[in-house]
C-alpha positions as CSV (number, residue, x, y, z in Angstrom):
1,M,56.0,146.5,144.2
2,M,59.7,146.6,145.1
3,V,59.0,149.1,148.0
4,N,56.4,146.8,149.4
5,G,58.8,143.9,149.0
6,I,61.4,145.7,151.1
7,K,58.9,146.6,153.8
8,N,57.6,143.0,154.2
9,C,60.8,141.0,153.5
10,Q,62.3,139.0,156.4
11,V,65.4,138.0,154.5
12,P,68.3,140.6,154.9
13,E,70.0,139.6,151.6
14,I,66.8,140.2,149.6
15,R,66.2,143.5,151.4
16,S,69.7,144.6,150.6
17,N,69.4,143.7,147.0
18,L,66.0,145.4,146.6
19,I,67.4,148.6,148.3
20,R,70.3,148.5,145.8
21,M,67.9,148.0,142.9
22,I,65.6,150.9,143.7
23,G,68.8,153.0,144.3
24,T,70.0,152.0,140.8
25,L,66.6,153.0,139.4
26,A,66.9,156.4,141.0
27,L,70.4,156.7,139.6
28,L,69.1,156.0,136.1
29,L,66.6,158.8,136.5
30,I,69.3,161.4,137.5
31,N,69.8,162.5,133.9
32,V,66.1,162.7,133.2
33,S,65.2,166.4,133.5
34,N,61.6,166.5,134.5
35,E,59.5,166.9,137.6
36,A,58.3,163.3,137.6
37,A,61.8,161.9,137.7
38,V,62.8,164.3,140.5
39,N,59.7,163.2,142.5
40,V,60.6,159.5,142.0
41,I,64.2,160.1,143.1
42,C,63.1,162.1,146.1
43,A,60.6,159.3,147.1
44,I,63.2,156.6,146.7
45,T,65.6,158.6,148.8
46,E,63.1,159.2,151.5
47,F,62.2,155.5,151.5
48,I,65.8,154.3,151.8
49,L,66.4,156.7,154.6
50,E,63.2,155.5,156.4
51,Q,64.3,151.9,155.9
52,A,67.8,152.8,157.3
53,H,66.1,153.9,160.5
54,K,64.2,150.6,160.8
55,E,66.9,148.2,159.6
56,S,67.9,145.5,162.1
57,E,71.0,144.3,160.2
58,V,74.0,146.6,160.4
59,W,75.3,145.5,157.0
60,V,72.0,146.1,155.3
61,L,71.9,149.6,156.9
62,A,75.4,150.2,155.6
63,E,74.3,149.0,152.1
64,A,71.4,151.5,152.2
65,V,73.8,154.3,153.1
66,D,76.2,153.2,150.4
67,T,73.3,153.3,147.9
68,L,72.5,156.9,148.8
69,V,76.2,157.8,148.6
70,D,76.3,156.3,145.1
71,L,73.1,158.1,144.1
72,Y,74.3,161.6,145.3
73,A,78.0,161.2,144.4
74,E,78.0,163.5,141.4
75,D,77.9,167.3,141.4
76,E,74.6,167.4,139.4
77,T,72.8,165.9,142.3
78,D,73.7,168.7,144.8
79,A,70.5,170.6,144.4
80,L,68.5,167.4,144.7
81,A,70.4,166.5,147.9
82,A,69.6,169.9,149.3
83,K,65.9,169.5,148.4
84,V,65.6,166.2,150.4
85,K,67.9,167.5,153.2
86,L,70.1,164.5,152.7
87,V,73.0,165.7,154.9
88,E,70.7,166.4,157.9
89,K,68.9,163.0,157.4
90,L,72.2,161.1,157.1
91,I,73.5,162.7,160.2
92,A,70.4,161.4,162.0
93,V,71.3,157.8,160.8
94,V,74.9,158.1,162.2
95,P,74.0,157.3,165.9
96,I,71.9,154.3,164.7
97,L,74.8,153.0,162.7
98,K,77.3,153.5,165.5
99,M,75.0,151.7,168.0
100,K,74.5,148.7,165.7
101,V,78.2,148.5,164.9
102,T,79.0,148.7,168.7
103,L,76.5,145.9,169.4
104,L,78.0,143.8,166.6
105,L,81.6,144.3,167.8
106,L,80.9,144.1,171.6
107,P,81.0,140.3,171.8
108,M,84.5,140.4,170.4
109,Y,85.7,142.3,173.4
110,I,84.0,140.4,176.1
């Protein structure tokens, strides 16, 4: 339900909060050592990355990236990060973030 809410939501503040919530849910599952928990964490990670590519608001995109950084900050998540190819996927988000930040700051210099 939360994932569908994020996909269909037109209010950036709500999208940001929902992204943070599903990230927190994944963070709570980090210490659960079973395949189902790993699958949920991977699905949440993939979804947040997918949303980051689509996000129109730079600050919501930054919130999504911050959520992933929080999720994968500890050493016990290294294998999981490798499994979802997190580094490669975050590298793909960098040009999108740079472009959005540039567009946001450009009016200040004109």
